[in-house]
C-alpha positions as CSV (number, residue, x, y, z in Angstrom):
1,X,29.9,167.3,-90.2
2,X,33.0,165.6,-88.8
3,X,35.3,165.9,-91.7
4,X,37.9,163.6,-90.2
5,X,35.4,160.8,-89.9
6,X,34.1,161.3,-93.5
7,X,37.7,161.4,-94.8
8,X,38.3,158.1,-93.0
9,X,35.2,156.6,-94.6
10,X,36.3,157.8,-98.1
11,X,39.7,156.3,-97.6
12,X,38.2,153.0,-96.6
13,X,35.9,153.0,-99.7
14,X,38.9,153.8,-101.9
15,X,41.0,151.1,-100.4
16,X,38.2,148.5,-100.8
17,X,37.8,149.4,-104.5
18,X,41.5,149.8,-105.5
19,X,41.6,147.0,-108.2
20,X,39.3,146.0,-111.0
21,X,37.1,143.0,-110.0
22,X,36.9,144.1,-106.4
23,X,33.1,143.4,-106.3
24,X,32.7,140.9,-109.0
25,X,34.2,140.5,-112.5
26,X,32.5,143.6,-113.9
27,X,33.4,146.0,-111.1
28,X,36.1,148.6,-111.8
29,X,38.6,150.3,-109.4
30,X,37.8,153.8,-108.4
31,X,39.9,156.0,-110.7
32,X,42.0,158.9,-109.3
33,X,39.8,161.6,-110.8
34,X,36.8,160.2,-108.9
35,X,38.8,160.1,-105.7
36,X,39.8,163.7,-106.3
37,X,36.3,165.0,-107.0
38,X,34.9,163.0,-104.0
39,X,37.5,164.6,-101.7
40,X,36.6,168.1,-103.1
41,X,32.9,167.4,-102.6
42,X,33.5,166.5,-98.9
43,X,35.6,169.6,-98.3
44,X,32.9,171.8,-99.8
45,X,30.1,170.5,-97.6
46,X,29.2,172.9,-94.7
47,X,29.8,172.0,-91.1
48,X,26.1,171.7,-90.3
49,X,25.5,168.8,-92.7
50,X,25.4,165.4,-91.0
51,X,28.1,162.9,-92.0
52,X,27.2,160.7,-95.0
53,X,27.7,157.0,-95.4
54,X,30.4,156.7,-98.1
55,X,30.9,153.6,-100.3
56,X,32.5,152.8,-103.6
57,X,30.1,151.7,-106.4
58,X,31.0,148.8,-108.8
59,X,31.0,151.3,-111.7
60,X,34.0,153.2,-110.2
61,X,32.0,156.1,-108.7
62,X,31.8,157.1,-105.0
63,X,28.4,157.2,-103.4
64,X,27.4,159.4,-100.5
65,X,24.2,158.6,-98.6
66,X,22.1,160.4,-96.0
67,X,19.4,158.3,-94.4
68,X,16.9,159.2,-91.7
69,X,14.2,156.7,-92.5
70,X,12.5,155.2,-95.6
71,X,10.7,158.5,-96.2
72,X,13.7,160.7,-95.8
73,X,16.8,159.9,-97.7
74,X,19.3,161.4,-100.1
75,X,21.9,159.8,-102.2
76,X,24.5,161.1,-104.7
77,X,27.4,159.7,-106.7
78,X,30.5,161.5,-107.9
79,X,32.2,160.7,-111.2
80,X,35.6,161.4,-112.7
81,X,34.4,164.6,-114.4
82,X,33.1,166.1,-111.2
83,X,29.5,165.4,-112.1
84,X,27.2,164.7,-109.2
85,X,24.1,162.5,-109.9
86,X,21.7,162.8,-107.0
87,X,18.2,161.7,-105.9
88,X,16.3,162.3,-102.7
89,X,13.0,161.5,-101.1
90,X,11.0,163.3,-98.5
91,X,7.3,162.9,-97.6
92,X,6.6,165.9,-99.8
93,X,8.5,164.8,-103.0
94,X,11.0,162.7,-104.8
95,X,13.6,164.5,-106.7
96,X,16.7,163.9,-108.7
97,X,19.1,165.5,-111.2
98,X,22.8,166.1,-111.9
99,X,25.1,169.0,-111.2
100,X,28.7,169.7,-112.0
101,X,31.0,170.3,-109.0
102,X,32.5,173.7,-109.2
103,X,34.0,176.0,-106.5
104,X,31.2,175.4,-104.1
105,X,28.7,172.7,-103.3
106,X,25.5,173.2,-105.3
107,X,22.9,174.8,-103.1
108,X,20.2,172.4,-104.2
109,X,22.3,169.5,-102.8
110,X,22.9,171.2,-99.5
111,X,19.2,172.1,-99.1
112,X,18.1,168.6,-100.1
113,X,20.4,167.0,-97.5
114,X,19.1,169.4,-94.8
115,X,15.5,168.7,-95.7
116,X,16.1,165.0,-94.9
117,X,16.7,165.9,-91.2
118,X,13.9,168.4,-90.7
């Protein structure tokens, strides 16, 4: 992963969503704890993971997406408590769950992302 490029995408997403109403009247700005945990998440990803697409969500969370095709994709969002909600799809299965971000990236997330590109 090109960390510099991913950090740039994260910065762009945070700048886009820096005020309430940025994407309609019910959208909220990305709070500082979400930015912090999103940055932590990026720094915990191993180098052999492809760069995600990073966008702000109207609910104030940051979304990370890995997409190969309609049968191989993985998406997760990070909230202000460090919780990661994720879902993925491969030809073999559809999965989803949530994990708390601690001192390392949850292995199930790393393996799920890698599975997209097999």
